[in-house]
C-alpha positions as CSV (number, residue, x, y, z in Angstrom):
1,M,16.9,32.6,4.5
2,S,14.9,29.8,3.3
3,A,11.4,28.6,4.3
4,M,13.2,25.0,4.7
5,T,16.4,26.7,6.5
6,S,13.9,28.4,8.0
7,T,11.7,25.2,9.6
8,L,14.9,23.3,9.8
9,D,16.3,26.2,12.5
10,E,12.8,26.1,14.9
11,K,13.5,22.4,14.8
12,L,16.8,22.4,16.2
13,S,15.9,24.9,18.9
14,R,13.4,22.7,20.3
15,C,16.4,20.7,21.7
16,I,16.9,21.6,25.4
17,R,19.6,19.2,26.0
18,C,17.7,17.3,28.6
19,G,19.2,13.8,27.9
20,F,16.0,11.8,28.1
21,C,17.1,10.4,24.7
22,L,20.4,9.2,25.3
23,D,19.5,5.6,27.0
24,A,16.8,5.6,24.1
25,C,19.7,5.9,21.1
26,P,21.4,2.4,20.6
27,T,24.9,4.1,19.4
28,F,25.2,5.8,22.2
29,R,24.7,3.1,24.5
30,L,27.1,0.9,22.4
31,T,29.8,3.7,22.9
32,G,29.1,6.3,25.6
33,R,30.2,9.3,23.1
34,E,28.0,12.2,23.0
35,P,28.4,12.9,19.2
36,M,27.2,9.6,19.0
37,S,23.5,10.4,20.7
38,P,20.9,12.4,19.2
39,R,21.5,15.4,21.8
40,G,25.1,15.7,20.3
41,R,23.9,15.0,16.5
42,I,21.8,18.0,17.0
43,Y,24.3,19.9,18.7
44,L,26.6,19.6,15.9
45,V,23.7,20.3,13.3
46,R,23.2,23.4,15.4
47,S,26.7,24.8,15.7
48,W,27.2,24.3,12.1
49,R,23.8,26.7,11.4
50,D,25.3,29.4,13.7
51,G,28.3,29.4,12.3
52,V,30.5,28.3,15.0
53,I,32.0,25.3,13.3
54,P,32.6,23.8,9.7
55,F,30.3,20.6,8.4
56,D,33.5,18.6,8.2
57,S,34.3,15.0,8.0
58,G,33.5,14.6,11.7
59,V,30.5,15.7,11.2
60,V,29.4,13.5,8.5
61,D,30.8,10.3,10.6
62,A,28.2,11.8,13.7
63,L,25.3,11.8,11.1
64,D,26.7,8.4,9.0
65,T,26.6,6.4,12.5
66,C,23.0,7.4,13.6
67,L,20.8,4.3,12.4
68,G,17.6,7.1,12.5
69,C,15.5,4.3,14.4
70,R,13.9,7.7,15.8
71,A,13.8,5.9,19.1
72,C,14.6,9.3,20.4
73,E,11.6,10.9,19.2
74,T,9.9,8.3,21.9
75,A,12.1,9.5,24.6
76,C,12.1,12.8,24.1
77,P,9.9,15.4,26.3
78,S,9.8,17.9,23.7
79,G,9.3,16.6,20.5
80,V,12.0,17.1,19.0
81,E,11.1,15.8,15.3
82,Y,14.8,14.3,15.1
83,G,14.1,12.3,12.4
84,S,13.5,15.2,9.9
85,I,16.3,17.2,11.5
86,L,18.7,14.1,10.6
87,E,16.9,13.8,6.7
88,A,17.7,17.2,6.4
89,A,20.9,16.9,7.4
90,R,21.9,14.3,5.5
91,T,20.4,15.8,2.3
92,Y,22.9,18.5,3.2
93,I,25.9,16.3,2.5
94,E,24.9,15.2,-0.4
95,N,24.0,18.4,-2.1
96,A,27.3,19.9,-0.9
97,H,29.3,16.6,-2.1
98,L,31.0,16.5,1.1
99,R,31.9,12.7,0.5
100,P,33.9,11.0,-1.8
101,K,32.8,11.1,-5.0
102,L,33.0,7.2,-5.6
103,E,31.7,6.7,-2.3
104,S,28.1,9.0,-3.0
105,A,28.2,6.7,-5.9
106,A,28.0,3.6,-4.8
107,R,25.4,4.8,-2.3
108,H,23.0,6.0,-5.0
109,Q,24.0,2.7,-7.4
110,L,22.6,0.4,-4.2
111,L,19.7,2.3,-3.2
112,A,18.8,2.6,-7.3
113,A,19.3,-1.5,-7.0
114,L,16.8,-2.2,-4.0
115,T,14.5,0.4,-5.2
116,N,13.8,-1.4,-8.7
117,P,12.5,-5.2,-8.6
118,G,14.4,-6.0,-12.0
119,R,17.3,-4.6,-11.1
120,L,17.5,-6.1,-7.7
121,V,16.4,-9.5,-9.4
122,V,19.9,-8.9,-11.2
123,A,21.9,-7.7,-8.8
124,L,21.0,-10.9,-6.6
125,R,21.6,-13.4,-9.1
126,A,24.7,-12.2,-9.5
127,A,26.2,-11.9,-6.2
128,G,24.7,-15.6,-5.9
129,L,27.5,-16.5,-9.2
130,L,29.8,-14.4,-7.1
131,G,29.3,-15.4,-3.7
132,K,30.6,-19.1,-4.8
133,L,33.8,-17.4,-6.3
134,T,34.5,-15.0,-2.9
135,G,33.0,-17.6,-0.4
136,G,29.8,-15.1,0.2
137,Q,31.8,-12.0,0.8
138,M,31.6,-8.5,-1.4
139,P,34.5,-7.9,-3.2
140,G,37.0,-5.4,-1.3
141,L,36.4,-2.9,-3.1
142,A,32.9,-2.6,-3.4
143,A,32.8,-2.9,0.8
144,R,35.1,-0.1,1.0
145,L,33.2,2.4,-1.3
146,L,30.0,1.4,0.8
147,S,31.4,1.4,4.6
148,G,34.6,4.3,3.7
149,S,36.6,1.4,5.6
150,A,39.7,-0.7,4.1
151,D,39.1,-3.4,7.0
152,I,35.5,-4.0,7.4
153,S,34.2,-7.2,4.8
154,L,30.7,-7.4,3.8
155,P,28.8,-10.7,3.1
156,L,26.9,-10.5,0.0
157,P,22.7,-10.3,0.0
158,K,21.3,-13.8,0.0
159,A,17.9,-14.8,-1.6
160,D,16.2,-18.4,-0.9
161,G,15.6,-20.1,-4.5
162,V,16.0,-17.8,-7.9
163,P,15.3,-14.3,-7.1
164,H,12.0,-13.2,-8.9
165,A,9.9,-9.9,-8.7
166,S,6.7,-11.0,-7.6
167,T,3.3,-9.7,-8.3
168,L,-0.1,-9.1,-6.9
169,P,-3.6,-8.9,-9.2
170,E,-4.5,-5.7,-9.5
171,R,-8.3,-6.1,-7.4
172,L,-9.0,-9.4,-5.4
173,P,-12.6,-9.5,-3.8
174,A,-13.1,-10.0,-0.6
175,H,-13.7,-13.8,0.9
176,G,-17.3,-13.2,1.8
177,E,-18.9,-10.0,2.6
178,R,-17.5,-7.5,1.5
179,R,-16.8,-4.6,4.7
180,Y,-14.1,-2.7,3.0
181,R,-11.9,-1.8,-0.2
182,V,-7.9,-1.0,0.7
183,G,-5.2,-0.2,-1.3
184,M,-2.0,-2.4,-1.3
185,L,1.6,-1.5,-1.3
186,A,3.2,-4.1,-3.3
187,G,6.8,-2.2,-2.4
188,C,9.9,-2.6,-3.9
189,V,12.2,-5.3,-1.7
190,M,9.4,-7.1,-0.6
191,R,8.1,-8.1,-4.1
192,V,11.5,-9.7,-5.1
193,L,12.4,-11.2,-1.1
194,Y,9.0,-11.0,0.4
195,G,7.1,-12.0,-2.1
196,K,5.2,-14.9,0.2
197,T,4.8,-12.1,2.8
198,N,2.7,-9.5,0.2
199,E,0.7,-12.9,-0.4
200,A,-0.3,-13.6,3.1
201,T,-0.9,-9.8,4.1
202,V,-3.9,-10.3,1.3
203,E,-4.9,-13.7,2.5
204,V,-5.4,-12.0,5.7
205,L,-6.8,-8.7,4.2
206,R,-9.5,-10.9,2.0
207,A,-10.3,-12.9,5.1
208,N,-10.9,-10.3,6.7
209,G,-13.8,-9.1,4.6
210,C,-11.2,-6.9,2.4
211,E,-11.2,-6.0,-1.2
212,V,-7.6,-5.8,-2.2
213,V,-6.1,-3.2,-5.1
214,T,-3.1,-2.5,-5.6
215,P,-2.1,-0.6,-8.7
216,A,0.1,-2.1,-11.2
217,S,1.9,1.5,-11.3
218,A,2.5,2.0,-7.6
219,G,6.2,1.7,-7.4
220,C,8.9,2.6,-4.7
221,C,7.5,5.3,-2.1
222,G,11.2,7.0,-2.1
223,A,11.5,6.0,1.9
224,L,15.1,4.5,1.7
225,H,16.3,7.8,-0.4
226,L,14.8,10.3,1.8
227,H,16.1,8.5,4.8
228,T,19.7,8.0,3.2
229,G,19.7,12.3,2.2
230,F,18.7,11.7,-1.4
231,H,15.9,14.1,-1.4
232,S,15.1,15.6,-4.9
233,D,15.1,11.5,-6.0
234,G,12.6,10.3,-2.8
235,L,10.0,13.3,-3.9
236,E,10.4,12.3,-7.6
237,R,9.7,8.4,-6.1
238,A,6.7,9.9,-3.7
239,R,5.2,12.1,-6.4
240,A,5.1,8.8,-8.6
241,F,3.6,6.7,-6.1
242,I,0.5,9.2,-5.2
243,D,0.2,9.8,-8.8
244,A,-0.4,5.7,-9.1
245,F,-2.8,6.4,-6.2
246,T,-4.6,9.3,-6.6
247,P,-7.2,8.4,-9.5
248,I,-8.9,5.5,-6.7
249,V,-8.0,7.3,-3.5
250,D,-11.8,8.2,-2.7
251,E,-12.8,4.7,-3.2
252,L,-10.4,3.2,-0.9
253,D,-11.1,3.4,2.7
254,A,-7.3,2.7,3.8
255,I,-4.3,2.4,2.4
256,V,-2.6,-0.8,3.5
257,I,1.1,-1.1,4.3
258,N,3.1,-4.0,5.6
259,S,6.5,-2.7,5.3
260,A,7.4,-0.3,8.4
261,G,10.2,2.2,6.5
262,C,7.8,2.5,4.2
263,G,4.6,3.1,6.3
264,S,6.0,5.8,7.7
265,T,7.5,7.9,5.0
266,I,4.3,7.3,3.3
267,K,2.6,8.9,6.5
268,E,4.6,12.1,6.4
269,Y,3.8,12.4,2.3
270,G,1.7,15.5,3.4
271,A,4.2,17.5,5.8
272,L,7.5,16.5,2.7
273,L,5.1,18.0,-0.2
274,A,3.4,21.0,1.7
275,G,5.3,23.1,-0.5
276,D,4.5,21.9,-3.3
277,P,1.1,23.4,-5.0
278,A,0.4,20.4,-7.6
279,Y,0.9,17.7,-4.8
280,A,-0.2,19.2,-1.7
281,A,-3.8,18.6,-1.2
282,K,-3.1,14.8,-2.8
283,S,-0.2,13.7,-0.8
284,A,-2.4,14.8,2.2
285,A,-4.9,12.7,1.1
286,L,-3.1,9.9,0.5
287,A,-1.2,10.2,3.8
288,A,-4.6,10.5,5.7
289,K,-5.3,7.0,4.3
290,A,-1.8,5.4,5.1
291,R,-1.8,2.0,7.7
292,D,0.1,-0.3,8.8
293,V,-1.8,-3.9,8.1
294,S,-1.6,-4.4,12.2
295,E,-3.2,-1.1,12.8
296,W,-6.1,-1.3,10.5
297,L,-6.8,-5.0,11.5
298,M,-7.2,-4.0,14.8
299,E,-9.0,-0.8,13.7
300,I,-12.0,-2.8,11.8
301,G,-11.7,-5.9,14.5
302,W,-10.6,-9.2,13.3
303,T,-13.7,-11.8,12.0
304,A,-11.8,-14.8,10.3
305,A,-11.8,-17.9,11.8
306,M,-8.5,-19.5,12.9
307,S,-7.1,-22.8,14.0
308,P,-3.8,-23.6,16.6
309,V,-0.7,-22.4,15.7
310,N,1.3,-24.1,18.8
311,E,4.6,-22.1,18.6
312,V,6.3,-19.7,21.3
313,V,6.5,-16.4,19.6
314,T,8.8,-13.4,20.4
315,Y,8.1,-9.8,18.9
316,H,10.9,-7.3,17.7
317,D,9.8,-4.0,17.4
318,A,10.6,-2.7,13.7
319,C,12.2,0.8,14.4
320,H,9.9,2.7,11.9
321,L,7.2,1.2,13.0
322,A,7.1,1.9,16.8
323,H,9.2,5.0,17.0
324,G,7.7,6.1,13.5
325,Q,4.6,5.3,13.6
326,R,3.7,5.1,16.9
327,V,2.2,1.6,16.3
328,R,3.1,-1.0,19.4
329,L,0.5,-3.1,20.6
330,Q,-1.1,-4.1,17.1
331,P,1.0,-6.6,16.2
332,R,1.3,-8.5,19.7
333,A,-2.9,-7.8,20.1
334,L,-3.1,-9.6,16.5
335,L,-0.7,-13.0,17.5
336,E,-2.3,-13.1,21.3
337,Q,-5.3,-14.1,19.2
338,I,-4.2,-16.7,17.5
339,P,-5.1,-19.9,19.4
340,G,-2.1,-21.7,20.5
341,I,0.5,-19.2,20.4
342,R,2.5,-18.3,23.9
343,L,3.8,-14.5,22.8
344,V,6.6,-13.9,25.0
345,E,8.6,-10.3,25.9
346,L,11.7,-9.7,24.0
347,E,14.2,-7.8,25.7
348,E,15.2,-4.5,24.1
349,S,12.3,-5.2,22.1
350,D,12.3,-2.1,20.2
351,T,16.1,-1.2,20.5
352,C,17.3,-1.0,16.4
353,C,18.7,-4.5,15.5
354,G,21.2,-2.8,13.1
355,S,19.3,-3.2,9.4
356,A,18.3,0.3,9.3
357,G,18.0,0.9,6.0
358,I,21.0,0.5,4.2
359,Y,23.1,0.8,7.7
360,N,24.1,-2.6,7.8
361,L,26.4,-1.9,4.9
362,T,27.3,1.7,5.2
363,E,28.2,1.1,9.0
364,P,28.8,-2.6,9.1
365,A,30.7,-3.0,12.3
366,M,28.2,-0.9,14.1
367,A,25.3,-3.0,13.1
368,R,26.9,-5.9,13.7
369,Q,27.3,-5.3,17.4
370,L,23.5,-4.5,17.6
371,L,23.1,-7.9,15.6
372,E,24.6,-9.9,18.4
373,R,23.1,-8.4,20.6
374,K,19.4,-8.9,19.5
375,V,20.5,-12.1,18.8
376,Q,21.6,-12.8,22.0
377,F,17.9,-11.6,23.5
378,I,16.6,-13.9,21.3
379,R,18.3,-16.8,22.1
380,A,16.8,-16.1,25.6
381,T,13.3,-16.1,25.0
382,G,13.2,-20.1,24.1
383,A,10.8,-18.9,21.5
384,S,10.8,-20.7,18.0
385,V,9.5,-18.1,16.1
386,I,10.4,-14.1,16.0
387,A,7.9,-12.0,14.5
388,T,8.6,-8.6,13.1
389,G,7.2,-6.3,10.1
390,N,9.8,-4.7,8.1
391,P,11.4,-6.4,5.2
392,G,15.2,-4.8,6.8
393,C,14.8,-6.5,9.8
394,L,13.5,-9.6,8.5
395,A,16.7,-10.5,6.5
396,W,19.1,-8.9,9.0
397,I,17.7,-10.6,11.7
398,A,17.6,-13.7,9.9
399,Q,21.3,-13.9,9.1
400,G,22.2,-13.3,12.6
401,L,20.1,-16.0,13.2
402,Q,21.8,-18.2,11.0
403,E,25.0,-17.2,11.6
404,A,24.4,-18.4,15.4
405,G,23.2,-21.4,14.8
406,L,20.1,-20.9,16.4
407,S,16.5,-22.8,14.6
408,V,14.6,-20.1,15.0
409,E,12.3,-19.1,12.4
410,I,11.5,-15.2,11.3
411,L,8.2,-14.3,9.8
412,H,6.3,-11.3,9.2
413,P,3.2,-11.3,11.8
414,M,1.3,-11.6,8.8
415,E,2.2,-14.3,7.9
416,L,1.9,-16.1,11.3
417,L,-2.0,-15.0,10.7
418,A,-2.2,-16.6,7.0
419,R,-0.7,-19.8,8.8
420,A,-3.9,-19.9,11.3
421,L,-6.3,-19.1,8.8
422,I,-9.2,-21.8,8.5
423,E,-10.5,-21.2,5.1
424,K,-8.2,-19.8,2.9
425,P,-9.3,-17.2,0.0
426,A,-8.9,-18.5,-3.3
């Protein structure tokens, strides 16, 4: 038995089947089915490991329908590391070729496009042209390959304006006296769909005394591949990311991240690469300095002057921020510091919106139910703005708001904070 397998079996054995995870799980709430719960999925994997059942299509389906939101980890009294169990099981699915070849290839190509800004730009431009011919829907074959269903139609992804990959200068000085020097993750999807969010993040950091360093060679962090079961590809990207930051990591006070899914993975680099002699120390050093941007700003204290932003704002907890990183209070506390803001709580704010990486494309029926529920709760707040800290949530909720005809603006918290700055760093 390998060390990895032994670790998996130990993690599986920590589940005492108490059921605290059931109400926390979005898919169990919707279906009421045990295999659609964390406890049920753990039981299936454990039964397979014990030789009681085969790893058949039923097990694959149960794991595929999991959002990977990790709300169960927040609820679990036994500290079960469900996220790593899920990733290990999904890695087995891909390595053992338990999917039809074309379906697996389609997933792999989708991830390759999402994590390469140049390819993503080409894909979005092609989607824009194709959408004019198909009414904005993905061709049936592509939708079927991704979702495994012939009865599902998937919307083509959209971008505001002409898609392009934004870049950040490698080094920008603090505005005024430098208090800290931080590294910045430009990201993959963030660079293409949310370049303005990156710019706002840099503005806010500089306004609060941070010199910002963004290594040009720092690409994908590996999060999407690791969460989806393409473990080797994910680790390859993680190592490249570590290599980009290692030469400067000692001079940085923190590595600041504005994408919840990326931040969660980067903080786990030390555990992911603990068995790699060449990267164990480097990965642990980098992970120790990783901070979500809201976490970092609250840690160092906000110092920039702000003018009023008169909006009613509600906040959606991105899953990998609330449950993966346990960062909940900091974004709210920052928003409440903006003069003129009235922050109202969102019901089920920490329940997944259904985006979940590529989940809204591979499990569109379940994702759609979760999106409609999320939009219903947003409508009830009466908010003019909803803030959230992850690109997948931003894009998916924006689509739901548009389809519902709600004139609610969706922004990253850093964009609201940047609006409030009295002095904009040059």
